[in-house]
The first five atom37 places (N, CA, C, CB, O) and aatype in JSON, in Angstrom:
{
  "aatype": [12, 11, 11, 6, 0, 14, 11, 15, 13, 2, 16, 2, 9, 15, 0, 11, 3, 15, 14, 10, 9, 10, 12, 7, 1, 9, 10, 9, 12, 3, 3, 3, 6, 0, 9, 1, 18, 9, 7, 11, 6, 0, 10, 7, 13, 9, 7, 18, 15, 19, 6, 4, 0, 9, 3, 7, 2, 6, 0, 9, 6, 9, 18, 11, 11, 0, 5, 11, 16, 3, 2, 14, 13, 3, 19, 19, 9, 10, 3, 10, 18, 19, 14, 0, 7, 9, 7, 7, 6, 18, 16, 9, 11, 5, 10, 1, 6, 9, 3, 14, 3, 0, 11, 0, 9, 19, 13, 15, 7, 2, 8, 2, 3, 14, 9, 10, 0, 3, 18, 11, 11, 18, 7, 13, 3, 0, 0, 12, 16, 11, 14, 13, 11, 9, 3, 6, 9, 1, 6, 9, 10, 5, 2, 10, 9, 2, 1],
  "atom_mask": [
    [1, 1, 1, 1, 1],
    [1, 1, 1, 1, 1],
    [1, 1, 1, 1, 1],
    [1, 1, 1, 1, 1],
    [1, 1, 1, 1, 1],
    [1, 1, 1, 1, 1],
    [1, 1, 1, 1, 1],
    [1, 1, 1, 1, 1],
    [1, 1, 1, 1, 1],
    [1, 1, 1, 1, 1],
    [1, 1, 1, 1, 1],
    [1, 1, 1, 1, 1],
    [1, 1, 1, 1, 1],
    [1, 1, 1, 1, 1],
    [1, 1, 1, 1, 1],
    [1, 1, 1, 1, 1],
    [1, 1, 1, 1, 1],
    [1, 1, 1, 1, 1],
    [1, 1, 1, 1, 1],
    [1, 1, 1, 1, 1],
    [1, 1, 1, 1, 1],
    [1, 1, 1, 1, 1],
    [1, 1, 1, 1, 1],
    [1, 1, 1, 0, 1],
    [1, 1, 1, 1, 1],
    [1, 1, 1, 1, 1],
    [1, 1, 1, 1, 1],
    [1, 1, 1, 1, 1],
    [1, 1, 1, 1, 1],
    [1, 1, 1, 1, 1],
    [1, 1, 1, 1, 1],
    [1, 1, 1, 1, 1],
    [1, 1, 1, 1, 1],
    [1, 1, 1, 1, 1],
    [1, 1, 1, 1, 1],
    [1, 1, 1, 1, 1],
    [1, 1, 1, 1, 1],
    [1, 1, 1, 1, 1],
    [1, 1, 1, 0, 1],
    [1, 1, 1, 1, 1],
    [1, 1, 1, 1, 1],
    [1, 1, 1, 1, 1],
    [1, 1, 1, 1, 1],
    [1, 1, 1, 0, 1],
    [1, 1, 1, 1, 1],
    [1, 1, 1, 1, 1],
    [1, 1, 1, 0, 1],
    [1, 1, 1, 1, 1],
    [1, 1, 1, 1, 1],
    [1, 1, 1, 1, 1],
    [1, 1, 1, 1, 1],
    [1, 1, 1, 1, 1],
    [1, 1, 1, 1, 1],
    [1, 1, 1, 1, 1],
    [1, 1, 1, 1, 1],
    [1, 1, 1, 0, 1],
    [1, 1, 1, 1, 1],
    [1, 1, 1, 1, 1],
    [1, 1, 1, 1, 1],
    [1, 1, 1, 1, 1],
    [1, 1, 1, 1, 1],
    [1, 1, 1, 1, 1],
    [1, 1, 1, 1, 1],
    [1, 1, 1, 1, 1],
    [1, 1, 1, 1, 1],
    [1, 1, 1, 1, 1],
    [1, 1, 1, 1, 1],
    [1, 1, 1, 1, 1],
    [1, 1, 1, 1, 1],
    [1, 1, 1, 1, 1],
    [1, 1, 1, 1, 1],
    [1, 1, 1, 1, 1],
    [1, 1, 1, 1, 1],
    [1, 1, 1, 1, 1],
    [1, 1, 1, 1, 1],
    [1, 1, 1, 1, 1],
    [1, 1, 1, 1, 1],
    [1, 1, 1, 1, 1],
    [1, 1, 1, 1, 1],
    [1, 1, 1, 1, 1],
    [1, 1, 1, 1, 1],
    [1, 1, 1, 1, 1],
    [1, 1, 1, 1, 1],
    [1, 1, 1, 1, 1],
    [1, 1, 1, 0, 1],
    [1, 1, 1, 1, 1],
    [1, 1, 1, 0, 1],
    [1, 1, 1, 0, 1],
    [1, 1, 1, 1, 1],
    [1, 1, 1, 1, 1],
    [1, 1, 1, 1, 1],
    [1, 1, 1, 1, 1],
    [1, 1, 1, 1, 1],
    [1, 1, 1, 1, 1],
    [1, 1, 1, 1, 1],
    [1, 1, 1, 1, 1],
    [1, 1, 1, 1, 1],
    [1, 1, 1, 1, 1],
    [1, 1, 1, 1, 1],
    [1, 1, 1, 1, 1],
    [1, 1, 1, 1, 1],
    [1, 1, 1, 1, 1],
    [1, 1, 1, 1, 1],
    [1, 1, 1, 1, 1],
    [1, 1, 1, 1, 1],
    [1, 1, 1, 1, 1],
    [1, 1, 1, 1, 1],
    [1, 1, 1, 1, 1],
    [1, 1, 1, 0, 1],
    [1, 1, 1, 1, 1],
    [1, 1, 1, 1, 1],
    [1, 1, 1, 1, 1],
    [1, 1, 1, 1, 1],
    [1, 1, 1, 1, 1],
    [1, 1, 1, 1, 1],
    [1, 1, 1, 1, 1],
    [1, 1, 1, 1, 1],
    [1, 1, 1, 1, 1],
    [1, 1, 1, 1, 1],
    [1, 1, 1, 1, 1],
    [1, 1, 1, 1, 1],
    [1, 1, 1, 1, 1],
    [1, 1, 1, 0, 1],
    [1, 1, 1, 1, 1],
    [1, 1, 1, 1, 1],
    [1, 1, 1, 1, 1],
    [1, 1, 1, 1, 1],
    [1, 1, 1, 1, 1],
    [1, 1, 1, 1, 1],
    [1, 1, 1, 1, 1],
    [1, 1, 1, 1, 1],
    [1, 1, 1, 1, 1],
    [1, 1, 1, 1, 1],
    [1, 1, 1, 1, 1],
    [1, 1, 1, 1, 1],
    [1, 1, 1, 1, 1],
    [1, 1, 1, 1, 1],
    [1, 1, 1, 1, 1],
    [1, 1, 1, 1, 1],
    [1, 1, 1, 1, 1],
    [1, 1, 1, 1, 1],
    [1, 1, 1, 1, 1],
    [1, 1, 1, 1, 1],
    [1, 1, 1, 1, 1],
    [1, 1, 1, 1, 1],
    [1, 1, 1, 1, 1],
    [1, 1, 1, 1, 1]
  ],
  "atom_positions": [
    [[205.11, -65.72, 101.9], [205.27, -66.2, 103.25], [204.12, -65.68, 104.1], [206.63, -65.77, 103.83], [203.89, -64.47, 104.14]],
    [[203.42, -66.55, 104.76], [202.28, -66.17, 105.6], [202.79, -65.64, 106.92], [201.33, -67.37, 105.82], [203.64, -66.25, 107.57]],
    [[202.25, -64.49, 107.33], [202.65, -63.88, 108.59], [201.84, -64.48, 109.73], [202.47, -62.36, 108.55], [200.68, -64.85, 109.56]],
    [[202.47, -64.56, 110.88], [201.78, -65.05, 112.06], [201.43, -63.89, 112.96], [202.63, -66.09, 112.81], [202.08, -62.85, 112.93]],
    [[200.41, -64.08, 113.77], [199.98, -63.06, 114.71], [201.05, -62.83, 115.75], [198.65, -63.45, 115.39], [201.65, -63.79, 116.24]],
    [[201.31, -61.56, 116.1], [202.21, -61.32, 117.23], [201.63, -61.99, 118.46], [202.41, -59.79, 117.47], [200.42, -62.01, 118.66]],
    [[202.5, -62.53, 119.29], [202.05, -63.26, 120.46], [201.27, -62.39, 121.44], [203.22, -63.89, 121.17], [200.53, -62.91, 122.27]],
    [[201.42, -61.06, 121.38], [200.73, -60.19, 122.32], [199.26, -60.01, 121.99], [201.41, -58.85, 122.34], [198.51, -59.45, 122.79]],
    [[198.82, -60.47, 120.82], [197.42, -60.31, 120.46], [196.64, -61.52, 120.92], [197.26, -60.1, 118.95], [196.99, -62.66, 120.61]],
    [[195.57, -61.27, 121.65], [194.73, -62.32, 122.17], [193.44, -62.32, 121.35], [194.43, -62.12, 123.7], [192.44, -61.75, 121.76]],
    [[193.48, -62.97, 120.2], [192.31, -62.93, 119.32], [191.24, -63.93, 119.73], [192.73, -63.2, 117.91], [190.06, -63.66, 119.53]],
    [[191.61, -65.06, 120.29], [190.63, -66.05, 120.77], [189.51, -66.29, 119.78], [190.05, -65.61, 122.09], [188.34, -66.19, 120.14]],
    [[189.83, -66.61, 118.56], [188.83, -66.83, 117.52], [188.71, -68.32, 117.26], [189.19, -66.07, 116.21], [189.71, -69.03, 117.2]],
    [[187.49, -68.78, 117.12], [187.25, -70.16, 116.74], [186.28, -70.19, 115.57], [186.71, -70.98, 117.95], [185.69, -69.17, 115.23]],
    [[186.11, -71.32, 114.97], [185.23, -71.45, 113.81], [183.8, -71.03, 114.13], [185.24, -72.87, 113.29], [183.1, -70.51, 113.27]],
    [[183.35, -71.26, 115.35], [181.98, -70.88, 115.73], [181.78, -69.37, 115.72], [181.64, -71.44, 117.11], [180.65, -68.89, 115.67]],
    [[182.89, -68.61, 115.77], [182.8, -67.15, 115.77], [182.59, -66.58, 114.38], [184.05, -66.56, 116.37], [182.23, -65.41, 114.24]],
    [[182.79, -67.37, 113.36], [182.69, -66.87, 111.99], [181.23, -66.67, 111.61], [183.37, -67.84, 111.01], [180.43, -67.61, 111.68]],
    [[180.85, -65.45, 111.2], [179.45, -65.18, 110.85], [179.11, -65.65, 109.45], [179.17, -63.69, 110.97], [179.99, -66.0, 108.66]],
    [[177.85, -65.67, 109.16], [177.39, -66.06, 107.84], [177.24, -64.87, 106.92], [176.08, -66.81, 107.94], [177.23, -65.03, 105.7]],
    [[177.13, -63.66, 107.47], [176.97, -62.46, 106.65], [177.98, -61.4, 107.09], [175.52, -61.92, 106.73], [178.47, -61.42, 108.22]],
    [[178.27, -60.47, 106.18], [179.16, -59.37, 106.54], [178.45, -58.43, 107.5], [179.63, -58.6, 105.28], [177.26, -58.14, 107.35]],
    [[179.18, -57.98, 108.48], [178.59, -57.18, 109.54], [178.9, -55.69, 109.43], [179.05, -57.68, 110.86], [178.33, -54.89, 110.17]],
    [[179.78, -55.29, 108.53], [180.11, -53.88, 108.38], [181.45, -53.7, 107.71], [0.0, 0.0, 0.0], [182.2, -54.66, 107.48]],
    [[181.74, -52.46, 107.4], [182.99, -52.11, 106.71], [183.84, -51.25, 107.64], [182.7, -51.36, 105.36], [183.37, -50.24, 108.16]],
    [[185.09, -51.66, 107.85], [185.98, -51.05, 108.81], [187.25, -50.57, 108.12], [186.31, -52.04, 109.94], [187.78, -51.24, 107.23]],
    [[187.75, -49.4, 108.55], [189.04, -48.89, 108.12], [189.95, -48.85, 109.34], [188.92, -47.47, 107.47], [189.63, -48.21, 110.34]],
    [[191.08, -49.54, 109.25], [192.07, -49.57, 110.33], [193.27, -48.74, 109.89], [192.49, -51.04, 110.7], [193.82, -48.96, 108.81]],
    [[193.69, -47.79, 110.73], [194.89, -47.01, 110.46], [195.9, -47.29, 111.56], [194.56, -45.5, 110.36], [195.65, -47.0, 112.73]],
    [[197.04, -47.85, 111.18], [198.13, -48.1, 112.12], [199.42, -48.19, 111.33], [197.88, -49.42, 112.94], [199.44, -48.74, 110.23]],
    [[200.5, -47.65, 111.87], [201.78, -47.68, 111.17], [202.47, -49.04, 111.28], [202.69, -46.6, 111.71], [203.42, -49.31, 110.55]],
    [[202.02, -49.87, 112.19], [202.62, -51.19, 112.4], [201.97, -52.22, 111.47], [202.48, -51.62, 113.88], [200.78, -52.5, 111.57]],
    [[202.77, -52.77, 110.58], [202.26, -53.72, 109.6], [201.62, -54.94, 110.25], [203.38, -54.17, 108.67], [200.6, -55.44, 109.78]],
    [[202.22, -55.43, 111.33], [201.67, -56.61, 112.0], [200.28, -56.33, 112.58], [202.63, -57.07, 113.12], [199.4, -57.19, 112.54]],
    [[200.1, -55.14, 113.12], [198.78, -54.79, 113.68], [197.75, -54.66, 112.58], [198.87, -53.48, 114.5], [196.61, -55.11, 112.73]],
    [[198.13, -54.05, 111.47], [197.2, -53.96, 110.33], [196.82, -55.36, 109.85], [197.81, -53.14, 109.16], [195.65, -55.65, 109.6]],
    [[197.8, -56.22, 109.73], [197.56, -57.58, 109.25], [196.64, -58.34, 110.21], [198.9, -58.34, 109.09], [195.64, -58.93, 109.79]],
    [[196.98, -58.32, 111.5], [196.17, -59.04, 112.49], [194.76, -58.46, 112.56], [196.83, -58.98, 113.88], [193.78, -59.21, 112.61]],
    [[194.66, -57.15, 112.57], [193.35, -56.51, 112.62], [192.49, -56.9, 111.44], [0.0, 0.0, 0.0], [191.31, -57.22, 111.59]],
    [[193.09, -56.87, 110.26], [192.35, -57.22, 109.04], [191.92, -58.69, 109.06], [193.21, -56.94, 107.79], [190.78, -59.01, 108.75]],
    [[192.83, -59.56, 109.43], [192.52, -60.99, 109.46], [191.46, -61.31, 110.53], [193.8, -61.8, 109.73], [190.49, -62.01, 110.25]],
    [[191.66, -60.79, 111.74], [190.75, -61.11, 112.84], [189.36, -60.55, 112.57], [191.28, -60.56, 114.16], [188.36, -61.26, 112.73]],
    [[189.29, -59.29, 112.16], [187.97, -58.7, 111.9], [187.32, -59.31, 110.66], [188.1, -57.18, 111.73], [186.1, -59.46, 110.61]],
    [[188.12, -59.66, 109.68], [187.59, -60.33, 108.51], [187.0, -61.68, 108.87], [0.0, 0.0, 0.0], [185.95, -62.07, 108.35]],
    [[187.65, -62.39, 109.76], [187.18, -63.71, 110.16], [185.84, -63.64, 110.87], [188.2, -64.38, 111.06], [185.01, -64.54, 110.73]],
    [[185.62, -62.57, 111.64], [184.35, -62.47, 112.36], [183.3, -61.7, 111.57], [184.56, -61.81, 113.71], [182.24, -61.37, 112.11]],
    [[183.58, -61.39, 110.31], [182.53, -60.89, 109.44], [182.6, -59.46, 108.97], [0.0, 0.0, 0.0], [181.63, -58.95, 108.41]],
    [[183.73, -58.8, 109.17], [183.84, -57.43, 108.72], [184.7, -57.34, 107.46], [184.43, -56.55, 109.82], [185.67, -58.09, 107.3]],
    [[184.33, -56.43, 106.6], [185.16, -56.09, 105.44], [186.11, -55.01, 105.92], [184.29, -55.61, 104.19], [185.68, -53.99, 106.47]],
    [[187.41, -55.21, 105.72], [188.41, -54.33, 106.32], [189.39, -53.81, 105.27], [189.17, -55.06, 107.43], [189.87, -54.56, 104.42]],
    [[189.66, -52.51, 105.35], [190.75, -51.9, 104.59], [191.7, -51.28, 105.59], [190.23, -50.83, 103.57], [191.33, -50.98, 106.72]],
    [[192.95, -51.1, 105.17], [193.97, -50.59, 106.08], [194.7, -49.39, 105.5], [194.96, -51.68, 106.42], [194.81, -49.24, 104.28]],
    [[195.19, -48.55, 106.39], [195.99, -47.39, 106.03], [197.19, -47.32, 106.96], [195.15, -46.07, 106.09], [197.12, -47.73, 108.12]],
    [[198.3, -46.8, 106.45], [199.54, -46.71, 107.22], [199.55, -45.5, 108.14], [200.73, -46.65, 106.29], [200.09, -45.56, 109.24]],
    [[198.94, -44.39, 107.7], [198.92, -43.19, 108.52], [197.64, -42.41, 108.24], [200.16, -42.31, 108.25], [196.81, -42.82, 107.44]],
    [[197.5, -41.28, 108.92], [196.3, -40.49, 108.8], [196.03, -39.96, 107.41], [0.0, 0.0, 0.0], [194.88, -39.95, 106.96]],
    [[197.07, -39.54, 106.72], [196.87, -39.03, 105.36], [196.26, -40.09, 104.46], [198.2, -38.55, 104.78], [195.32, -39.81, 103.71]],
    [[196.79, -41.3, 104.53], [196.24, -42.38, 103.72], [194.82, -42.73, 104.15], [197.14, -43.62, 103.8], [193.96, -42.98, 103.31]],
    [[194.58, -42.74, 105.46], [193.24, -43.05, 105.97], [192.22, -42.03, 105.47], [193.24, -43.09, 107.51], [191.11, -42.39, 105.08]],
    [[192.58, -40.76, 105.49], [191.68, -39.7, 105.03], [191.36, -39.88, 103.56], [192.3, -38.31, 105.28], [190.2, -39.74, 103.16]],
    [[192.35, -40.18, 102.74], [192.12, -40.38, 101.3], [191.23, -41.59, 101.05], [193.45, -40.55, 100.57], [190.31, -41.53, 100.23]],
    [[191.5, -42.7, 101.74], [190.68, -43.9, 101.57], [189.24, -43.61, 102.01], [191.27, -45.09, 102.39], [188.29, -44.03, 101.34]],
    [[189.08, -42.91, 103.12], [187.75, -42.58, 103.63], [186.99, -41.7, 102.65], [187.85, -41.88, 104.99], [185.81, -41.94, 102.39]],
    [[187.65, -40.69, 102.1], [187.02, -39.79, 101.13], [186.52, -40.57, 99.91], [188.0, -38.7, 100.68], [185.4, -40.36, 99.45]],
    [[187.36, -41.46, 99.39], [186.97, -42.26, 98.22], [185.76, -43.14, 98.54], [188.16, -43.14, 97.75], [184.85, -43.26, 97.73]],
    [[185.76, -43.73, 99.72], [184.65, -44.61, 100.11], [183.36, -43.82, 100.27], [184.97, -45.34, 101.42], [182.28, -44.33, 99.98]],
    [[183.45, -42.57, 100.73], [182.26, -41.73, 100.91], [181.56, -41.46, 99.58], [182.64, -40.42, 101.57], [180.36, -41.19, 99.55]],
    [[182.32, -41.52, 98.49], [181.76, -41.23, 97.17], [181.14, -42.46, 96.53], [182.84, -40.67, 96.26], [180.67, -42.41, 95.39]],
    [[181.13, -43.57, 97.26], [180.58, -44.82, 96.74], [179.32, -45.19, 97.53], [181.63, -45.95, 96.82], [178.91, -44.49, 98.45]],
    [[178.73, -46.3, 97.14], [177.58, -46.84, 97.87], [178.03, -47.72, 99.04], [176.68, -47.65, 96.94], [177.21, -48.38, 99.68]],
    [[179.35, -47.73, 99.32], [179.88, -48.62, 100.34], [180.86, -47.88, 101.26], [180.57, -49.82, 99.69], [182.05, -48.21, 101.29]],
    [[180.37, -46.87, 102.01], [181.26, -46.14, 102.91], [181.63, -46.98, 104.13], [180.61, -44.82, 103.37], [181.06, -48.05, 104.35]],
    [[182.58, -46.5, 104.91], [182.99, -47.22, 106.11], [181.98, -47.01, 107.23], [184.39, -46.75, 106.57], [181.43, -45.92, 107.39]],
    [[181.74, -48.07, 107.99], [180.87, -48.0, 109.15], [181.63, -47.46, 110.36], [180.28, -49.38, 109.46], [181.07, -46.72, 111.16]],
    [[182.89, -47.84, 110.48], [183.72, -47.44, 111.62], [185.18, -47.32, 111.16], [183.6, -48.47, 112.79], [185.64, -48.08, 110.31]],
    [[185.89, -46.36, 111.74], [187.33, -46.27, 111.56], [188.0, -46.55, 112.9], [187.76, -44.86, 111.0], [187.5, -46.15, 113.95]],
    [[189.12, -47.24, 112.85], [189.92, -47.55, 114.03], [191.26, -46.88, 113.81], [190.07, -49.11, 114.28], [191.99, -47.22, 112.88]],
    [[191.6, -45.91, 114.67], [192.77, -45.08, 114.45], [193.79, -45.23, 115.57], [192.35, -43.63, 114.33], [193.49, -45.06, 116.75]],
    [[195.02, -45.54, 115.16], [196.14, -45.57, 116.1], [196.41, -44.13, 116.53], [197.41, -46.23, 115.46], [196.47, -43.23, 115.69]],
    [[196.58, -43.92, 117.8], [196.76, -42.58, 118.32], [198.09, -41.97, 117.87], [196.68, -42.58, 119.83], [198.15, -40.8, 117.49]],
    [[199.16, -42.76, 117.92], [200.49, -42.24, 117.59], [201.1, -42.95, 116.4], [201.42, -42.36, 118.79], [201.21, -44.18, 116.39]],
    [[201.49, -42.18, 115.41], [202.17, -42.69, 114.22], [203.45, -41.86, 114.08], [201.25, -42.59, 112.91], [203.41, -40.76, 113.54]],
    [[204.57, -42.38, 114.57], [205.8, -41.59, 114.62], [206.24, -40.98, 113.28], [206.89, -42.44, 115.14], [206.76, -39.86, 113.26]],
    [[206.05, -41.69, 112.19], [206.51, -41.18, 110.9], [205.37, -40.63, 110.05], [207.23, -42.28, 110.13], [205.5, -40.54, 108.82]],
    [[204.26, -40.27, 110.68], [203.12, -39.79, 109.9], [202.08, -39.13, 110.79], [0.0, 0.0, 0.0], [202.36, -38.74, 111.92]],
    [[200.88, -39.01, 110.25], [199.77, -38.36, 110.94], [199.05, -39.4, 111.79], [198.8, -37.69, 109.93], [198.65, -40.45, 111.28]],
    [[198.87, -39.11, 113.08], [198.21, -40.03, 114.0], [196.72, -39.79, 114.12], [0.0, 0.0, 0.0], [196.14, -38.98, 113.39]],
    [[196.11, -40.5, 115.04], [194.67, -40.52, 115.2], [194.04, -39.21, 115.63], [0.0, 0.0, 0.0], [192.94, -38.89, 115.19]],
    [[194.72, -38.45, 116.48], [194.13, -37.2, 116.98], [193.88, -36.21, 115.84], [195.04, -36.57, 118.04], [192.8, -35.61, 115.77]],
    [[194.85, -36.04, 114.97], [194.67, -35.14, 113.83], [193.7, -35.75, 112.81], [196.03, -34.84, 113.16], [192.86, -35.05, 112.24]],
    [[193.83, -37.05, 112.6], [193.02, -37.73, 111.59], [191.53, -37.62, 111.91], [193.41, -39.2, 111.5], [190.74, -37.35, 111.0]],
    [[191.14, -37.81, 113.16], [189.71, -37.74, 113.48], [189.17, -36.33, 113.25], [189.47, -38.17, 114.94], [188.02, -36.18, 112.85]],
    [[189.96, -35.31, 113.49], [189.52, -33.94, 113.22], [189.21, -33.76, 111.74], [190.6, -32.92, 113.67], [188.2, -33.15, 111.37]],
    [[190.07, -34.3, 110.89], [189.87, -34.2, 109.45], [188.66, -35.03, 108.99], [191.13, -34.65, 108.7], [187.88, -34.59, 108.15]],
    [[188.53, -36.22, 109.55], [187.4, -37.08, 109.18], [186.07, -36.46, 109.61], [187.56, -38.47, 109.81], [185.07, -36.59, 108.9]],
    [[186.04, -35.8, 110.75], [184.81, -35.15, 111.21], [184.41, -34.0, 110.28], [184.99, -34.62, 112.64], [183.22, -33.71, 110.14]],
    [[185.39, -33.35, 109.64], [185.07, -32.31, 108.66], [184.45, -32.93, 107.4], [186.34, -31.51, 108.29], [183.55, -32.35, 106.79]],
    [[184.93, -34.1, 107.03], [184.41, -34.81, 105.87], [183.04, -35.4, 106.17], [185.38, -35.92, 105.43], [182.12, -35.32, 105.36]],
    [[182.93, -36.0, 107.36], [181.72, -36.71, 107.76], [181.49, -36.54, 109.26], [181.82, -38.22, 107.39], [182.07, -37.28, 110.05]],
    [[180.66, -35.59, 109.65], [180.42, -35.37, 111.08], [179.85, -36.59, 111.8], [179.48, -34.21, 111.26], [179.94, -36.68, 113.03]],
    [[179.27, -37.52, 111.06], [178.69, -38.72, 111.66], [179.63, -39.93, 111.66], [177.42, -39.08, 110.93], [179.22, -41.04, 112.0]],
    [[180.87, -39.71, 111.27], [181.85, -40.81, 111.26], [181.93, -41.43, 112.64], [183.25, -40.32, 110.8], [181.9, -40.73, 113.65]],
    [[182.03, -42.74, 112.68], [182.16, -43.47, 113.94], [183.62, -43.9, 114.05], [181.18, -44.71, 114.02], [184.16, -44.56, 113.16]],
    [[184.26, -43.51, 115.16], [185.71, -43.73, 115.27], [186.11, -44.29, 116.63], [186.45, -42.43, 115.02], [185.59, -43.89, 117.67]],
    [[187.05, -45.22, 116.56], [187.66, -45.82, 117.75], [189.12, -45.41, 117.75], [187.5, -47.38, 117.77], [189.8, -45.52, 116.73]],
    [[189.61, -44.93, 118.88], [191.03, -44.66, 119.03], [191.65, -45.83, 119.76], [191.28, -43.31, 119.8], [191.05, -46.4, 120.68]],
    [[192.87, -46.2, 119.35], [193.56, -47.23, 120.11], [195.04, -46.93, 120.19], [193.33, -48.61, 119.5], [195.62, -46.3, 119.31]],
    [[195.64, -47.39, 121.3], [197.04, -47.08, 121.57], [197.62, -48.13, 122.49], [197.19, -45.68, 122.18], [196.91, -48.78, 123.26]],
    [[198.92, -48.28, 122.41], [199.63, -49.15, 123.33], [199.95, -48.46, 124.64], [0.0, 0.0, 0.0], [200.35, -49.11, 125.61]],
    [[199.77, -47.14, 124.69], [200.01, -46.37, 125.91], [198.73, -46.35, 126.74], [200.48, -44.92, 125.58], [197.86, -45.52, 126.52]],
    [[198.63, -47.26, 127.66], [197.4, -47.45, 128.45], [197.06, -46.26, 129.32], [197.54, -48.68, 129.31], [195.92, -46.13, 129.75]],
    [[198.02, -45.39, 129.6], [197.8, -44.25, 130.49], [197.59, -42.94, 129.74], [198.97, -44.1, 131.42], [197.59, -41.88, 130.35]],
    [[197.42, -43.0, 128.45], [197.28, -41.78, 127.66], [195.99, -41.05, 128.04], [197.29, -42.11, 126.16], [194.94, -41.67, 128.11]],
    [[196.06, -39.74, 128.26], [194.86, -38.99, 128.63], [193.79, -38.97, 127.54], [195.25, -37.58, 128.97], [192.61, -38.81, 127.84]],
    [[194.19, -39.13, 126.3], [193.2, -39.15, 125.21], [192.34, -40.41, 125.32], [193.89, -39.1, 123.82], [191.14, -40.36, 125.06]],
    [[192.94, -41.53, 125.69], [192.16, -42.76, 125.87], [191.18, -42.61, 127.03], [193.1, -43.96, 126.11], [190.07, -43.14, 126.98]],
    [[191.59, -41.9, 128.06], [190.73, -41.73, 129.23], [189.56, -40.8, 128.96], [191.55, -41.21, 130.39], [188.5, -40.93, 129.57]],
    [[189.74, -39.86, 128.04], [188.71, -38.85, 127.76], [188.48, -38.77, 126.25], [189.12, -37.46, 128.34], [188.46, -37.67, 125.68]],
    [[188.31, -39.91, 125.61], [188.27, -40.01, 124.15], [187.17, -39.18, 123.5], [188.1, -41.44, 123.75], [187.38, -38.66, 122.41]],
    [[186.02, -39.04, 124.13], [184.93, -38.27, 123.53], [185.31, -36.8, 123.37], [183.65, -38.39, 124.39], [184.91, -36.15, 122.4]],
    [[186.05, -36.28, 124.3], [186.52, -34.88, 124.22], [187.35, -34.66, 122.96], [187.36, -34.53, 125.48], [187.4, -33.54, 122.44]],
    [[188.0, -35.7, 122.47], [188.87, -35.59, 121.3], [188.19, -36.03, 120.0], [190.12, -36.42, 121.51], [188.83, -36.09, 118.95]],
    [[186.89, -36.33, 120.07], [186.13, -36.65, 118.87], [185.95, -38.12, 118.56], [0.0, 0.0, 0.0], [185.44, -38.47, 117.49]],
    [[186.36, -38.99, 119.46], [186.23, -40.42, 119.24], [184.96, -40.95, 119.92], [187.46, -41.18, 119.77], [184.44, -40.33, 120.85]],
    [[184.48, -42.08, 119.43], [183.28, -42.71, 119.99], [183.6, -43.83, 120.97], [182.43, -43.25, 118.88], [182.75, -44.22, 121.77]],
    [[184.82, -44.33, 120.91], [185.25, -45.42, 121.79], [186.77, -45.45, 121.82], [184.67, -46.8, 121.32], [187.43, -44.84, 120.98]],
    [[187.31, -46.16, 122.81], [188.76, -46.29, 122.94], [189.11, -47.72, 123.32], [189.31, -45.3, 124.0], [188.35, -48.4, 124.01]],
    [[190.26, -48.15, 122.86], [190.78, -49.48, 123.18], [192.28, -49.38, 123.37], [190.42, -50.52, 122.06], [192.93, -48.46, 122.86]],
    [[192.82, -50.32, 124.1], [194.26, -50.4, 124.24], [194.79, -51.61, 123.47], [194.67, -50.48, 125.73], [194.07, -52.59, 123.25]],
    [[196.03, -51.51, 123.09], [196.72, -52.63, 122.46], [197.41, -53.4, 123.58], [197.74, -52.15, 121.35], [197.92, -52.77, 124.5]],
    [[197.46, -54.7, 123.54], [196.85, -55.53, 122.51], [195.33, -55.61, 122.72], [197.47, -56.95, 122.52], [194.84, -55.6, 123.84]],
    [[194.62, -55.69, 121.61], [193.17, -55.77, 121.72], [192.73, -57.22, 121.87], [192.5, -55.13, 120.49], [193.45, -58.15, 121.5]],
    [[191.56, -57.38, 122.42], [190.93, -58.69, 122.5], [189.78, -58.69, 121.52], [190.45, -59.02, 123.97], [189.04, -57.71, 121.43]],
    [[189.62, -59.77, 120.8], [188.61, -59.82, 119.74], [187.21, -59.63, 120.3], [188.7, -61.16, 119.0], [186.38, -58.98, 119.66]],
    [[186.93, -60.17, 121.47], [185.59, -59.98, 122.06], [185.32, -58.51, 122.38], [185.44, -60.83, 123.34], [184.21, -58.02, 122.2]],
    [[186.36, -57.81, 122.85], [186.22, -56.39, 123.17], [185.94, -55.58, 121.91], [187.49, -55.87, 123.87], [185.02, -54.77, 121.88]],
    [[186.71, -55.8, 120.87], [186.53, -55.02, 119.65], [185.22, -55.38, 118.97], [187.71, -55.25, 118.69], [184.56, -54.52, 118.39]],
    [[184.83, -56.65, 119.02], [183.56, -57.07, 118.44], [182.39, -56.35, 119.11], [183.39, -58.6, 118.56], [181.48, -55.86, 118.43]],
    [[182.4, -56.28, 120.44], [181.33, -55.61, 121.17], [181.29, -54.11, 120.85], [181.51, -55.82, 122.68], [180.21, -53.55, 120.63]],
    [[182.45, -53.48, 120.83], [182.5, -52.05, 120.51], [181.97, -51.8, 119.11], [183.94, -51.51, 120.64], [181.16, -50.89, 118.9]],
    [[182.41, -52.59, 118.14], [181.97, -52.42, 116.76], [180.46, -52.62, 116.63], [182.71, -53.4, 115.83], [179.78, -51.83, 115.99]],
    [[179.94, -53.67, 117.25], [178.5, -53.91, 117.17], [177.72, -52.77, 117.77], [178.13, -55.2, 117.87], [176.69, -52.37, 117.22]],
    [[178.18, -52.23, 118.89], [177.49, -51.1, 119.51], [177.52, -49.86, 118.61], [178.13, -50.78, 120.87], [176.51, -49.18, 118.46]],
    [[178.67, -49.57, 118.03], [178.77, -48.4, 117.18], [177.96, -48.53, 115.91], [180.2, -48.14, 116.84], [177.27, -47.6, 115.51]],
    [[178.04, -49.68, 115.27], [177.33, -49.88, 114.0], [175.82, -49.92, 114.21], [177.8, -51.18, 113.32], [175.07, -49.44, 113.36]],
    [[175.38, -50.48, 115.31], [173.94, -50.63, 115.54], [173.27, -49.44, 116.19], [173.7, -51.82, 116.39], [172.05, -49.42, 116.34]],
    [[174.04, -48.44, 116.58], [173.39, -47.29, 117.24], [172.83, -46.31, 116.25], [174.36, -46.58, 118.15], [172.26, -45.29, 116.64]]
  ]
}
């Protein structure tokens, strides 16, 4: 059964948005299956290779394995809060120990969270709120990957 995008996601994707080449490799960590699915589909459509993790522990293991290959992740996108697991704040600390140059985006549905307001203090390179807009995430990813 094919899953549909939650109505709260404003992906605004059209065929003209689909690139001809892959633009980077992304790891998305979120405990919500629908968000992982939408993120993977939307970012895949605009040219990114995407893997997903349910919580921080899984994200750290996937990241470590990728670091040992010729195809590491360009950016990680971490959900700030994972009620049944390790969230983004702890995960980025661990990833920075593995790779001090890791590029990370924090995202959360809590628009007033102080970590989103001061994300660099917590080790992130960018912040986004849920629901995300595809144009917003595309711009952030391009800036991070190209810097």
